[in-house]
N, C-alpha and C positions, 0 to 999 in steps of 0.2 A: 501242392507239395506231394511227391510219390509216396505210394505206401511203402516202399523200401525204407525213404528217408524218414518217413514218418516213424516206423518200428525202430529205426537206429535212434531217432530222439528220446523215443519211449524206454529204450533199454539204458540211455545215458541217464535219464531223469532217475530211474528206478535205481541203478548203480550209486549216483549221488544220494540218494535217500538211505540207501543202506550204510553208506561210509558215515552219514551224519547219525544214524541210530547206533552204530557202534561207537562213535565219538561220544555219544551222549548216553552209553551204557544201557540202550533199550533193548528189548527182548528181540533177537532176530528172528524168530519165529513170525511169520505172516500169513496172513489168510490170503490163499491164492484168488487172483481176479481174473474174470473171464470176458473179454469183450464181446458182444451179440455178433459184431460183424467178422469175428474171427474164430466163432464157435465150430468145432468140428463133431462127428460122430463119436469120436474116441473121448472128447470132453463131456459130453453128455452120457455116456455109459460108465465114466468115471466118478460122476457126481451122482447118477440116480439110476434107479432101475427103470429102464424104459425101453419098449418095444412097440413095433408096430403090428396092428392088429389089422388082419388082410379082409375084413367082412365088409364089403361095400353096403350093405343094407344099413348101415349106420347113418349114410347120408339121405335115406330115403325121405325123411318127413323135411328135410331141408331142400332137398332138390325137386321135390313135387309139389311144394307149396304154391298155391296159385297165385301167380303175378302177371298182370295184363301188360302186353308190350303193344302200344299203339303204334299207327303208322308213322308218325312223325318220329318216334324213338327208332323205329327200325331202320328208317331213312338215315337217321343220323348216323348209327351204327355201320349202315353200308357205307357210308361216305367217309367213316372213320377208317375203314378197311382200305377204302380206294386211294386214300391219302397215304396210307403209310406201309402197304403191305410189301412193296418190292424193297424197301428199304430198312425194315423192322428189324432183320438179322444184323444189321450194321450199326445200328444205332448204339451211341455211347448212352451211359446210364442218364444223365439229363436229357438228352433227346427223348429217350423211350418215355422218360416220365412225363415231359411237357408237351409232346407231340401225341403220345397214345394212351398211357395211362390215365394222366391227368383229366382230359375231357371226357373220359369214361366214367370216372369217380364223380367229376362235377355233374355229369347226369344223373347220376344217383341221388345226389342232393342228400348228403348225410347230414346238413348241420339244420338244426331246428333251434330257432330262439325261444319257442314256446319251451320245449323240454331241456333247455341248456345242454344240448350235446351237439358236437360237430367232427369234422376230421381235422387230424394234427400230422403235420410233416415235419421228419426232423427232429423230434424232440427226445430229451433224455430220460432214461428210466433205469433204476437202480433195485436190485433185489439183493439183500445181503444176509447172511446166515453167520454163523459161530464157525463154519466149515468152509465157506466160499463165499465170492461176490459175483454177481451176475449185473453187467452194467453197458451202457453205450447209447448211441443214437440210434433210435427206430425211425426207419422210413416212413411208415404211414402207420395210424392208429385212428378208429373212432373211440372218443372218449368223452364222459360227461364233463362239462366245462364249457365257457366258451372263450375266456382270455387264457385260463391255465387248464391244462389237462387234469382230470381228476380219476375217476373210476375208469381204466380202460377196457374196452367190449372187444375190440376187434383188431386183428393186425393184417397187414400186407407186407410180405419181404420177398424178394427184394429185387428192385429193378435192374436185373442184369442180363446183357445180351445173349449170352450162353454159359454153358456151366464151367468152361474153362476159366471163368472170373470168380469160381468159388460155389459151393452148393449152398443154397439159400435155404434148404429144408431144415437141418440142424439150427442155423441161425433163427428162423421162425419159431422152432420149438424152444429154444431158450427163452425168446421173447414172451412165448404163451404161458410156459412154466411160471416165468417170473409175475407176469400179470396175474394168472389163476392164484398163485400164492398171496400175492398183494392183495387181491381181492376176496380171499379166502372163499374161493370157489372151487367147484369139483369138475368144471366143464367150461371150456373157451374154443372159440373158433379163430381161424385164420387163412390166409391162402400165401401162395409165393408165385412169383412170376419169373420165367426166364425168355426173355425175348418176346414172343407172341403166345407163349405157353402158360397156361394158368392151372395151377393145382389146389384144390382147397384142403383143409386140414381140419379135424377135430382133436382136441387133446383132452384127455378125461385123467382124473387123479384116482388111483385106486386105494394107495395108502400112504403113509409118510415116505416121500421120496421114491414113490412107486406111481408111474404113470404108464399109459397106452394111448398110441395116437392112430387116427384113422386117415387113410390118405385117398383122395378122389380120383378117378380117371383124370386124364389130360383133356384139358379144352384148349384147341387152337383158335386164339383169337382173331387170326387171319381169315377165318370161315364164318360167314354169318351166322349160321345156325349155332354154332358155338360161342361166338360172341353173344349172341342174343341170351344163352344159357347163363353165361358170366353175369351180364348184366341182372338177370332174374335172380341170381343166387346172392348178389351184392344186396340187391332190394329188399331179399326176403331177411337179410342180415340187420339191414337198417330197420326193418318193420318189427323185429324180435327186440331191438335194443330200446325201441320206442316203446314197446309194450313193457318190456322190464323196467323201464323207468317208471311207467305209470302204475305198475304193481308195487314199487317202493321196494 
């Protein structure tokens, strides 16, 4: 089903719901609903006081955390680049996930049966208030739970091959805000991917409906040095999640 047809069906369904509500004498005032994969900057600024903080030092402790990359892992990453670099900019969403992103995430090994945490793909999440609803399907998250996702810790959005298919940054921020509020945290991390390019994000809550986010430099995952850094940053996230679970 194309995005255009999907949007047409959604509008038709909403129209039918409104007609039913009128027939039943229900209140016509409805809480606005925003889908993650359609969220834009203008939606975020309409709902929240949110701005980017340009201080790169915020990533210092994350990016300098000691993570060892052995020869076998480096060889794996080099082979991953060799197999995909010529086509990665032309990959569709599923190609990008299966051929490049998936193998990288599998190498990180987010699943821990002992800690009862793993990576989840294409899962639903909803954050509802009396003013708005944020909801939709999340591409990737690491969460507590093995069968069903519970506490979400880390998100990656979105496996697109270029910016012409939408800006994944506000989509990721909408997911991070939802998870942060559902967890009642003040900080959460994520990343978004456009083709072979990765950028990491830290979101902080400053006050009610007030947030700031930090955006890392770009990592070109078709270059070995950058891909090694991406791998190390993901491993660091995994270690932080496991430590957080241990701490209760």
